[in-house]
N, C-alpha and C positions, 0 to 999 in steps of 0.2 A: 266756634262762632255761634252765638245765640240765634235762635229762630223761633218765631211764634206764628200762629195762625188764628185768624178770627173769621168765623162764618156767620153771616147775617142774612136772614130771609127778609126780602123787601117786597111788599105787595104792589109791584109795578113791573112792567116789562123790561127786559134787559137794555134796550136802547135808552130808555129814560134814566135808568140807574147808572149806566155807563157814562152818559153825558153829564149827569149831575156829579159823578165822581171826579170828572176832569174840570169842574168849575172852580176857578180861583175864588170867586165870590162866596160860594157855598163853603169852601174850605175855611175861609177867614171867619165866616159866621159860626161855623162849628167850633172854632178855637178862640172865640172872643174872650174866654176866660184867661187865655194866655197873652192876650193883646196881639195875637198873630196878625201880621200884615205882609202882603206881597210888596216888596220895596224895589225890585229890579226885575228885568226880563218881562215876561207876561204878567201884568199886575191886575188884570180883570178879564172876564170872559172865560172861554173854555180853552184848555191846553190841548195841543196836538203833538204828533210825533216830531221830535227834535226841539220842541220848545223848552226853554229854561225859565225858572222862576226862583228868585231869592226871597226866602221867608225870614222875617224877624219876629221873635217871640221871647217871652220870659218863661223860663223853666228853672226851678230850684233857686229862684231869686236872682238869676242872671239873665242877661239878654244874649240870645244866640242868633246867629245867621246861618242859614243853610241854603245852598243853591242846589236845586235838583233839575234833572232833565227827564223828559219822557223819552226813554230809550227803545221802547217797543210799544206798538199800538195796533190792534186789530179790532175795529169797532164791529159789533158791540160786545165782544167776548173777552178782551184781555188788554191790559197795558201795564207797563212797568215804569216806576219813577226811581231814579237812582241819584244819590248825592254826587255832585261834582266837587263842591267844596263845602266844608262845614265841620261840625263838632265830632262826627263819627269817623273811625277809620274806614268803615264800610256801612252803607245804607242801601239796601236793595228791597223795594216794595213791589211785589207782583199782585195785581188785582185781576180776578177772574169773575165773570158774570155768566151764570147758567140759567136758562129758562127752566121753570118748574111747571109741572102739570100742563095746563093749556097755554102756557107762555105769558100768563097774566102776572106772574110773580118771578122773582129773580133770587137765586142763591148767589150771594156775593161773598167771595172768599179773598181775604187779604193774607198774604204770606210775606213776612218781614224777616230778612236776614240782616243782622247788623253787628258791628263791632265797635266798642268804645276805644278811645285813644288811650295811650299810656299803659300798655301792658306792663306788669301784671296787675297794677291798681285798677286799670280799666276793666279787667276781667272780673275783679271783685265787685265793682260797681254794676256790671252787667247782671251778675247773679243776685246781688242784694237789692238792687233798686230798679235798674233800667228796664229789664224785661217786663216786670209787672207794671211799671209806670207807662211804658209805651203801649202795652196791650190795652190798658184803660183808656188811653188817648184814642186808639183806633176804635174801640167799642163806642166811645162817646161820639166820635165823628160819624160812625155808621148809624147810630140812633138818630142823630140830627139829620143825616142824609135821608134816611127812611121817612122821617116825619115830613120833610120838605117835599119829597117826591110823591108821597101818597096824600098830601094835603088836597082836599077837595075844595073847589071854589064855592063860596056861599051862593045860595040861590035856590 
């Protein structure tokens, strides 16, 4: 089963980065290029332990639906979102948040374990396309999250 990890340094304390990472609204704005929308479950605000959300987005020219749940959550250090239903055989996304230095910055780490449907064709898709594509999506989301969390009000 494929696994990848993305580490991002965000110049904000862990509670702010943690809360932003659970924001449905921030998630949809980060993935505006895919038309991603929360269409069922929690559709705005911040997710919490046990919450479910169904996402609709376009990837590879097709519309996909994925329902995930927050299956573990310890603020401000860790949470997990896992697919309940959707296009993957498995989707497990662990998020960790570690204070750096004086606590003013956060080392955010995403570890994603996933499996495509329809083995052995799915395995080929994982190797040739999906791992790289999904990694780029997480990097893009993290850059957006960092920009939003570190934005300073004018004045």
